[in-house]
C-alpha positions in Angstrom: 69.1 67.2 -92.1 68.3 64.6 -89.5 70.9 65.4 -86.8 70.5 62.2 -84.8 71.1 60.0 -87.9 74.1 62.2 -88.9 75.6 61.7 -85.4 75.0 58.0 -85.3 76.4 57.5 -88.8 79.4 59.7 -87.9 80.2 57.6 -84.8 79.9 54.4 -86.8 82.3 55.7 -89.5 84.6 56.8 -86.7 84.7 53.3 -85.3 85.3 51.8 -88.7 88.0 54.4 -89.4 89.8 53.6 -86.1 89.6 49.8 -86.6 91.1 50.2 -90.0 93.7 52.6 -88.7 94.7 50.0 -86.1 95.0 47.2 -88.7 96.9 49.5 -91.1 99.3 51.1 -88.7 99.7 48.5 -86.0 99.7 45.3 -88.1 100.3 45.9 -91.8 102.9 48.7 -91.5 104.4 47.8 -88.1 107.7 46.6 -89.5 108.0 49.7 -91.7 107.5 51.9 -88.7 110.1 50.0 -86.7 112.6 50.5 -89.5 111.9 54.3 -89.4 111.7 54.7 -85.6 114.1 57.6 -85.6 111.6 59.7 -87.6 108.9 59.4 -85.0 108.2 61.4 -81.8 109.6 59.7 -78.7 106.4 60.8 -76.8 104.0 59.8 -79.6 102.0 57.5 -77.4 101.3 60.3 -75.0 99.8 62.4 -77.8 97.8 59.6 -79.5 94.5 61.0 -78.0 94.9 63.9 -80.4 94.6 61.5 -83.4 91.4 60.1 -81.9 89.9 63.6 -81.5 90.9 64.6 -85.0 89.4 61.3 -86.4 86.1 61.9 -84.6 85.9 65.5 -85.9 86.8 64.2 -89.4 84.1 61.5 -89.3 81.4 64.2 -88.6 82.7 66.3 -91.5 83.0 63.3 -93.8 79.3 62.4 -93.2 78.2 66.0 -93.4 79.7 66.4 -96.9 78.3 63.0 -97.9 74.8 63.9 -96.8 74.8 67.2 -98.6 75.5 65.5 -101.9 73.5 62.3 -101.1 71.8 60.8 -104.2 70.5 57.5 -102.8 72.5 55.4 -105.2 73.6 52.7 -102.8 77.0 51.5 -101.8 78.6 52.5 -105.1 77.8 56.1 -104.3 79.7 55.6 -101.0 82.6 53.9 -102.8 82.8 56.8 -105.2 82.6 59.4 -102.5 85.3 57.6 -100.4 87.5 57.4 -103.6 87.3 61.2 -104.3 87.7 62.2 -100.6 90.6 59.7 -100.4 92.4 61.3 -103.3 91.7 64.7 -101.9 93.3 63.8 -98.6 95.8 61.1 -99.4 97.7 62.6 -102.3 98.9 65.6 -100.3 99.3 63.7 -97.0 101.5 60.9 -98.4 103.6 62.9 -100.8 104.1 65.9 -98.5 105.0 63.6 -95.7 107.6 61.9 -98.0 109.0 65.4 -98.9 109.2 66.5 -95.3 110.1 63.5 -93.1 112.9 61.0 -93.5 110.8 58.1 -94.6 111.2 55.7 -97.5 109.1 56.4 -100.6 107.4 52.9 -100.3 106.0 53.9 -96.9 104.4 57.0 -98.6 103.0 54.7 -101.3 101.6 52.4 -98.6 100.0 55.3 -96.8 98.4 56.4 -100.0 97.1 52.9 -101.1 95.9 51.8 -97.6 94.4 55.3 -97.0 92.4 54.9 -100.2 91.1 51.6 -99.0 90.2 53.1 -95.6 88.4 56.1 -97.1 86.5 54.0 -99.6 85.4 51.6 -96.8 84.2 54.6 -94.8 82.3 55.8 -97.8 80.6 52.4 -98.2 79.7 52.5 -94.5 78.3 56.0 -94.8 76.1 55.0 -97.8 74.9 51.8 -96.0 73.9 53.7 -92.9 72.4 56.7 -94.7 70.3 54.5 -97.0 67.4 55.6 -99.1 65.0 54.5 -96.3 66.8 56.9 -93.9 66.6 59.7 -96.5 62.9 59.1 -96.9 62.4 59.2 -93.1 64.4 62.4 -93.1 62.1 64.0 -95.7 59.0 63.0 -93.7 60.5 63.9 -90.2 
């Protein structure tokens, strides 16, 4: 495995993930969060750094798993990978959150749907960065 390319691709996926997180949570779902403000931590902004650390670790794991199964099939491979990882993560996250926290069901549905979009986008980015050319270079290097 080419560690440098893995690290670069992981950081790019992290950036894409964070940009999409901002769009999803600060723009698209902003009004839903305002309506459920009593369910959130009062000191949430002081602990937001934890989500960034988790997302960075997640991006490295996301790429590691992708690389281990890499088949050089282009962006559709990334889309498929993001879809399956998205299901794996978003089904329990959204439905368990609905069961545990006082949030409306439609917010859980939005988390699932937009989370799927986010994971599939990250899969496409992973496939684009870890292209066949990079895989060939890895084999030679």
